[in-house]
N, C-alpha and C positions, 0 to 999 in steps of 0.2 A: 300400472298399465302405461302411463305416460310419464316416465321418470325424468324427462328433460323439458324445461320450459325456457324457450328463447324468444318469447313475446311478453309484452306487459300484461296481457289478460292471463297468460299462464302463471306468472309470478304472483299477481293478485289473487288468483283462485287458490294457489298453494297457501297464501298467507291467511286470507279471511273467508275463502270458499265463495262459490257463485251458484246460487240456486238455479238449476236448469241450465248451467253453463256447459262448456266444452269438456270440463274435467270433473265429472260427478264423483270420482274417487276421493276428492279433496274434502267432501263433507263440509264441516264448518270452517275448515282451514286450520292451519297449524297454530296460529296465534289464538284462535277462539276455542280450540278443543280443550284447552286447560287454562286455569288461572295462573299464568306465569308471574311469579313475584319478582324475581331477579334473573338476569342473564349475565353470566361470567365468562369471560374469554381467557383461555390459557394458550398463548402462542407457542408453538414449537419452534418456529422461525419466521421471520419477516425478511423479504428481499425486495429491494427496489431496483428495477432494470428499465432505465430510460423513461418511456412513457407509462410503464406498467409497474404497479407495486403488488406484491403477493404476500399472503399471510396464510399459514397452515398450523393447525393445532386442534384442541378440544374446547368445546364450549358447554357450559352447564346451565341447564334451565331449571329454576327452582319452582316446584309446583306448590303454589300457596295452599291449595285445598287439601293435598295429600301430605305435604311436608317432606317431599322427596325430590332429589335431584335427577334430571334426565341428562345423560352425557351423550354428546354426538361429536363426530369428527367433522372438520370443516377445511375447505380451502376457499379463500376470498381473493378476488382480483380487483384492483382499484385503478382509476385513471383520472385525470383532470379534464373536465369539459371545457368548451370555449369561454366559459365565464370563470375558469380557474377553480371550480368547486369539485371536490374529490367525489366521484360516483362509483358504485359498484358495477362492474361489467363481467364479473365471473363469481359464481357461488356453487360450490359442490359440497353437499352435506351427506353424511352417511353414519350408520350405526356401527359402533366398534365391533371388530371380529371377536367372536367369543370362543371359537374352537381351537384354542392353542394346542400345540402338539406335546407340551409337557408343562409342569407346574413349577418351573424354576422361578425364583424371586429375584429381583434386582433392587439395589439400594436407590432411593430417589435422588435425583440431581440437586445440587445446591440451587436455591431460587434467586431470582433477581432481588427480591426483598431482603434476602439475607445479606447479599453483597452491599446493597445500599445501606443497610443498617451498620455493617462492618466499617465501611468508608466513613460514615457519619460519626461513628464511635472514635475513629482515629482522629478525625479533626476536632471533635469535642474534647478528647483527651488532651490534645495539645493546647486548647484554649484554657482548659481547667488548670493546667500547670501554671500558666502566667497569671491567671487571676488569683490563684493561691499565693504566689509570690508578692503580688501587689498588695495583698491584704496582710501580709506578714504571717501567713500560715505555713505549714509544713509542705512546701512544694517538692522537696526532694523525696519525701515518702510518697506523695502522689505520682511522681515520675517513675518510681520503682513499681508501684502498683500498676500503672499504665503499661509499662513494658512487659510485666509478668503476665498480664491478663489479655494483652492485645497482640503480642508478637509470639512466634512459635519457637522462642528460645527453649531448649530442652530443660527438663527438670534437673535441678542440681547445678545449673550454670548461671544462675542469677547473681552470684557474687562477682565482684570486680576480678578480672583475671588478666594476665598479661598476654601479649601477643604470641609469645613463645608457647604458652600453655594452650592458646587458641589453635595454633597450628597443628597440634597433635590430635585434635579432635577429628571424628569422622565427618565426611562431607555433608551428611544429612543432620548434622548437629549445629548448623550455622544458619544465620539469616543473612540475606543479601540486602543491603541497604545503601542506596545512593541518592542523597538529597539533592535538591536543585541548586543550593547556594553555598555549598561547603567549599572554602578555599584551600584547606589544608588536605586532610585525608578525605578524599572524595568518595570512596567506596569503603563501606564498613561492614564487617561480619561479627563483631564482638558486642556483647551487652554494654561494656563500658564506653565503647566508641559511639554507639547509638545514643546512650545517655548523654555523653559529652555534647553531642550536637544539639540535643534538647535543652540542656541547662548549663553547658559550659563546664569549665574547671577540669577538663580532661587531662589524663597523664600522657606524656610523650610530646615530642616536638611537632608531630603531625596534627595534634589536637590543640595546640596552644592558642590558635586563632578562633576557636569556637567561643561565640559569645552567648550562646543559648538561645536557640531560635524560639523556643516555647516561652521564654521569659520576657517577651516584648508586649505582654499584656494584650493579646488578641481579644477581640470582642466576639467574632463569629467566624464560622468556616463555611465555605460554599464550594460545591463541586458539580460536575457534569459528566456522566458516563458516555463514551463514545462507542464502546464495543465491549463485548463480554463472551467468554467461553465458560460454560457452566457444566461441570461433571459431578459424579456423585461424591468425590472426596477432595476436589480442588477446583479453583475458579480463578480465572484472569479477568482483569478489568483495565481498560484504558480510558483516558479522558483528561480533564483539566480541573485544576482547583486553585482557590485563593483564599487568603485570610484577610479579615477587615480589622483594622486597629480600633482602639478606643477613640481616635480622632476622626473616624469615619472614613479614613483612606484605606484602600485595598491594595494588597500586594499584586505585582504582575501575575497574570495567569501562568501557572506551570503545568506542563503535561505529564501525566503519570502512567506507569504500568505497574499494577499491583498484583501480586499472586497470593491467594489465600489457600489454606488447607483447613480441613474440618478437624477440630480437636477430637482425639481419640478417647478421651476420658478426663477425669478431674486431675489437672496437672497440679495446681496449687489452689489455695482457697479463692473462690470467685470465679474460676475457670470451669464452666460446666461442660459436660459432655456434648459434643456436636457444635460448639461455638466456632465460628471462623476466626482463624489466627493468621496474622500477616507473616509470609514467608519471604517474599520478594517485594522490594519498593525501589523503583527507579523513577526519579523526577528530573525534569529539565525545562529550561525556558525555550520558547519557540524561536526559530530562526527562519522566517518566512522569506522564500526567494521571490525574484521578479518574474512576473508572468511572460512566457514566451508567446510569439505570434504564430498562428497556424492558419492554413487555408481552409475555408469551410467546404463541406462536401455533403451530398445527399445520397445515402446508400439506397440501393434498390429494394423495393418491397418484396418480402417473401411471398410466394405464390401458394395457393391451395394445392396445386399439383406437386410442389416440392414437399409439402407436408404429407400428402398421401404416399409419396415414394419413400419417405423417411419412416412412415408407419409400416410399410411393407418391409423395409429393410430390418427394422427392430424385431418384427415377428420372425423373419428368417434367421436372424443371429440367435434368437431365443431357442429356436428348434435345433440349431447346430450345437448349442451347448448340450441339450440332452442327448444328441446323437454322438457326442464325443469329438466333434471337429474343432471345437474351441472351448476354452476354459471360461468360467464365470468372471474371472478377472478381465479377460480380453472383451467379453461381452459388455461388462460395465464400462470399461475404458473406451470402447468404440462408440457406445450408444449414448452415454450419459456425459454431463458437462461438469463432473467433479474436478477435472484438472483446470477448468476455467473459472468457476465461481461456486458458491454454496448451491446445493441442489435441495429442493423441497420434494421429498419422496415419502409417500404413505402407501405401503404395499397392502394388498387385499388381505393377506393372512398373517397379521402380526397383532398379538394381543398385548404382550407385556412391553415390547419396545415398538410402539405403533409407528413412530416416524424415524426415518433413516437419512439424516442429513450428511452422513459420512460415506465415503467409498467403501470402507470396511463393512458398514451395516448393509449396504446394498449387495455386496459380494456375498455376505453371510446369508442373506435372504434367498438368493438364487442358487448358491452352492450347497449349503447345509453340511451335514456330515461332520467329520472330526475336524477340530481346530477352527470352528466357525466362531465368529465374534459373538453371536446371540444364540443362546442355548435352545430357545424354542424353535429355530429355524430347522426345517426338514429338507430344504433345497427345492424351491419352486421350479427351477429350470431343469431339474433332474427327473422330471416326471416319467419319460420324456414326453414332449409335445410334438404331434405330427404336423400341425398347421396352426397358424395364427392369422386372424383377419380382424379388420376394423369396419365399424359402421358409424361414420361421423354424423352427429346431429347438427353441429355448427362448427365452423372454423373461423377464427379471428387472425388476421395477418397484420404485421406491422413492418417497419423498415427492416429490422434485423431480428425479429422474433415472431412467434405464432402460437396459437393456442387452439386445441381440438377437444370437443366434448362429444361423447357418444358411447358406443359399446365396443368391447373387445371380446372376440370369440375364440377360445382355445379348444383345439381338437386333440383328444388324447390318443394314445397308441392304438387303442381298439375302436376308435371312432366316436367315442362319447364326447359331447359338446359342452363346455362350461362357458357361460356368458357372464360378463362383469361389466359394470359401469366405469368409465375412465375419463379423466381430465388430464391431458398432457400439454405442457408448455415447452416450447422449443426455442433454441437460441442459435444464431449463426456463428459457427467457429471461423478460425483464420483461413480455412480452405473453402469456405463458402457452403459447407454442409451443415445440417441441422443436428443439434445435440439436445437431449432432454435435460432441462433444468427445473421442471416441475412435473410430478406425476402423482395423482390420486386415484386409487383403484379400490373398488368396493363391489361386493356381491349383493344382489337382492336377497332379502331375508329368506325367501322360499328356497333358494338354492344353496345357501351357505352350509347347512347341515350336510346336504348330499355332496358337496364338493369336498368338505373336509373329511368325510368318510372315505372318499376315493383316494386320498393321499396316505402315504406310508407314514407311521408314527416312529421315526428314528430317534433313538437316544443318542445325543451327541456329547462330545467331551468339551470341557471348557478350553478357551483358547490359552495355550501355554507359550509363554515367551520368556527369554532370558532377561535378567535385569540389565539395564544400561550401565556401562562402565565409563569411567573418566576418559580412558584412552579412545573409546568410540566418540565421545564428544569432541575430543581434541582432533580426531580423524575427520569428522564431519566439518569442523571449523576450517581445517586445511582445504578440504574440498571446496568450501564456499570462497576461500581466498583465491584458489586456483581459477575458479570461474570468474571472479571479479577481474583479475589480471587478464584472462583470456578475452573478455568483453572489450577491455581497453585497447587491445591490439587492433581492433577493427573500429576505432573511434571515428574514423573518417568515412565509414560505410554504415549509414543508418539501418539499412535492412539487416546486415549481418549483426549489428549490435543488438537490434531487437530480437533476433533469432537466438543470440546467446543469452540474452536476459530471460527469454521464454524457457530455454533449457535449464537455467539457474533456477527459476521459480518451480518449474515442473519437477525437478530433480530433488530439491532441498527444502521446499516449503510444503506445508501439509494441507493445501487446499482440497486434495482428494480425500483427506481423512476428516475434515470438519472445518470449523471456523478457524481463521488465522487473524491475528492482531498485529499490525506493523505500524511503527511510529518512525518515520524518516527524520533525518537531520533538518532538511529545509523543504519547505512545501508552501503552497498558497494557504490563505487562512482557512479555506473550506476544505482542504485535502491534507490536513496535518495527520489524520489518522487514516490508515488503509486497511480495509478488510476484504478486498477483492484481489484476485490474481492479477488483473490488469493494472491495478493501482501500484502493486509492488513492482511489476514488470516496467511500468512507466518511470518509477524512481530510478531504476538502474540504467535504462537505456533512453529515456525521454521520448519525445515525439508524439505524445498523446494529448490532444486538446482538452480532454477531460481533467488533465492535471497539468495546468498551464505553466507552473513554475518549475517543472522538472526538466533539467537540462541533461540528465543522464549521468548519474553519479559515477558508474563504472567506466564511462567514456572520458574520464578526466584526463588522461588515463593514469593508471597505477602500474608500477613495474614490480611491486612487492607489497604484500599484506601479511602482517604477523599479529598473532593474538597474545595478550598477557592476561590470563584469567586470575581474577582476584578471588574468586570462589566458585565452586561447582556443587550444586546440590543434586543428589541422585535419589530417586524414589521409584523403585521398580522399573517400569517401562517408560518413565519420564526423567528428564534431567534438565536443570537450569544453570546456566553460566553467566557470570557478571565479570566485567573487567574493562580493559582498554585495548583498542585495536589500532594499530599503527599502519597507515597507508603511506607508501613512499612514491612520489611522482618521478617522472623521467629525469628531471632536473635535480634530483636528490632532496627535494623539499618533503618533509615528513609531517603528516597530519594525524593527529591523535583524536580518536572518537571513543566515547563510552558506549558500552553496549550491555543489553540484557537479552540472552537468546534462550528460549525455552524449547526443548525438544520432546517429541513423543515418538514412540516406535509405531510404524504403520503395520498393516496386516502382513506385509512381506518381510518384516524384520528390520527395515531400514529406519534410520532417524530422520524425522522431519521437523522443521521449524513451525511451531504454532503460535509463538510470540516473539517478536523481534523489536526491540527499542534501541534506536541509534540516536545519540545526542552529542552535541558540541560541548566539551567541558566548561564548567562555570568559570568566568574570568579568563577565558581563552583569548589569545592575542588576535584571533581571527574570528569573525562572525560568520564565515562561509567556508565551505570546503573548496570553493572555486577561487579563493584568494591565493596569491603567490604562485600562480601557474607558471610552469616552464615550458611545456610542450602540450601536444594534444589538441583538443578543440579550441583552446585559447591561444595556440601558437601564432596563427595568422594575425589575430588581433594583437597579441604582444609585439610581434615584429613590426606591424603597422604603426603601433604606437611609438616604438623606438625610432622608426624612420621619420615619423611626423616630428618627434622631439628634435632630432638631429637637423631636420630641414629648418625648423624654426630657429634653432641655435645659429645656423649658417646664415640665414637671412638677416637675423639680428646683428651678427658680426659684420656682415657686408654693409648694412645700414650705418652702423657706428663708424666704420672705416670711411665711408663716403662723406658722412657728416663732418668727421674731423679733418679730412684732407681735401675737401672740395676745392679750396682755392689753389692749392698746389697743383692738383690735377688739371684744372682749367688752364693755368699758365703753361703747364708742360705741354698740353695739347697744341696751344697756339704756337709755342717755340718750335715744336716739331714740324708743323705745317710751314712756317716761315723758312726754316732750314731746308725743308724739301724743295721749296720753290727756288731758293738760292742756288742749291746744288744743281738742280735740273737745268735751269736757265743759263747757269755758268757754263755747264758742259755742252749744252745746245748751242749757245752763242759761239763758243770756241770753234765748234765744227762748222757752223753756218758762215761765220766771218772768214774762216780759212778758204771757203769755196766762193763766196760772193764779195768778200771785202766790205760788208755792211757793218755799221755800228750798231750799238745797243739801242740808239735812239729811233731806229727804223722798225722796231718791233710793233706789231699792229696794236697792242693794248697799252703802249707807252706814248704813242703819238710822235708826229715828226717823220713818218715813214710811209711805206705803202700800206694800203688797207687790206691786202691779202698776202698770204705767205705760201710757199710750196712745201712746208713740213706737215707731218701727220699729227692730228690731235689725239692724245691719250688720256684716259681717266685714271685716277689714283685712289687707293683707299689707304687711309692712314693707320691700318691695323686695328685690331680689337673689335672688328665687326662681327656679325653673325651672332651665334650663341645667345645666351641670356633669354629674355622673355620675347624677343622679336626675331631671332636668327636660328639657323640650324647648322651653321658652319662653325665659327669660332677659331680657336687656335691663336698663335702669337701675332699672326699677320692678318687676322680678320678672315672674312669668307663671304658667302652669299646670304644676304638677309631676306626673311619672308616679307617683312614689313619694314619700311623706312631704312633699308639698307644697313651697313655695318656702322 
């Protein structure tokens, strides 16, 4: 009767009931109606957006009296109050939709706990090798067991093999392994090369420097995950790790990107079906940049009127899809924020895939039919709907986002009305428009059956896509290189550079398809890992105060970029490449960076980056990609520095010259003055004497003559005036002085 509670009394009544209160339907309240033994949260996604944090998923209430679990869907919103305490300011709870349109089954995703266990096992395995060596036990056998049971080397390739034999293997028969501190062969794909890094004694000149990282008798392993991508058959994790030695000292923290696949069966003894195996490992040490200075600004607050107009627009776009005026792809791209950041979306009629954090999942829900990403979807927007309207119970507005809670009413083609409860979160895009970044929709139980019966039960085909090829990976690497060079051409125009970076991220990164993990070369300590579209864009173009160390990598600028792939893994609609990328500046300076790039095919068949790890090579001559600059944003600074050095040298030389020749210079000046007087007065006296017959003794300043004379007085400059610190004339014969003459 009263599904929304925006007051303290309403929330309290729902929790514990209120006898004779405003909400009699609450009875004893949710907390008191059963003996809840435990409550367990299963987050589908968590997003932090400025002042607001959001969480969406399922929670399970264990009934102690009945021994059964009650499953509900939730969306929670959190904020910090003036005392810096985290408080709930948004809570939407609903029962799962039960009327799915078909009974297709989906494999469960890899869990966070599985990834945590797999990473811990990797660290513990390295520690155990060194401890066995210290005790004189068989550490080589332990190393073989560790690699065979924790890495995804294929069956039959666990013997030591030559690089020539390795090159003949298929791309999906290798592991990509890039340790943080390998000075010889930095990227490894063979079993023996990885083993050489762990225990040394590798064959080949590139492996002779391997001392055996695992033989240093490590005492413990510590790690922290900063980002995850979890799928049914693979997972990505980014974060930091360190090892602690027997003396208590820890290694510097290294940043990692790890790709796991789920084992498909018993490969060797000890490898059980379903265990996570390492397929990709890229580790590097951090290179933090200096924070840039930015002006502070206060964005304007979103208004309730803007929220209402955005709701009206969303409803109009939805009806246009059913009428054939636009596609579901256009609807999702125009109304939702998938191109900007992760979106939390819980549609009303989804049973098996309840949450849709990807653009493909949202399109599938609205479009349905053939080639949809989720088999249960029948196409919600294809009803078609004649009209859509909103009834807001409450609207919360912030500086650049807003949230609305209430009802949405869909009017069918024949006039039938369907009413649902809806919570929508909006965020401001670059044009000042609102886009949906959170949406939780649910039907009241009384109408769920009626609504489901009104829909068509279409049987749809599975999404079919061609496998990714190596040539396609290389093609998309070339596209990335072209975009980087293009951004650099506008290095002196911040707006154009940011527009170019936005196009690069929108075109080649998979934020519209799901989570993206990005590890840049240089960043501030708190922004070493990027999971948002704005974070990746800032790295390439700079200018974002949220990422203060970003100067704009692509604005260096670069005149050419080339890739050298060390290995490419292809697995159906996914591919991963590892290698070295060479960036050439305008002055010919070449910078080498190591990379891991994981691609996934989107719903339109294009490749998108979902994991990108860029790092400066171990023991590189430079610790920054901004060293040895020739042109671009550092050109002015470089030229100013050269001018400063030149001026300092000239001043220093002048000072040395004056100090060395001071006596000679003073004597020369006095000699020149005396000579000038002699010449002048000699010439003057000859002329004057010829006219008046006077002698030199009659000159006024010599004495013995008249006190006045009929000649004109003139002033002389002895040359060398003006110029320097006090003049603006100069030249061989002096000039006009600003202060103190020449």
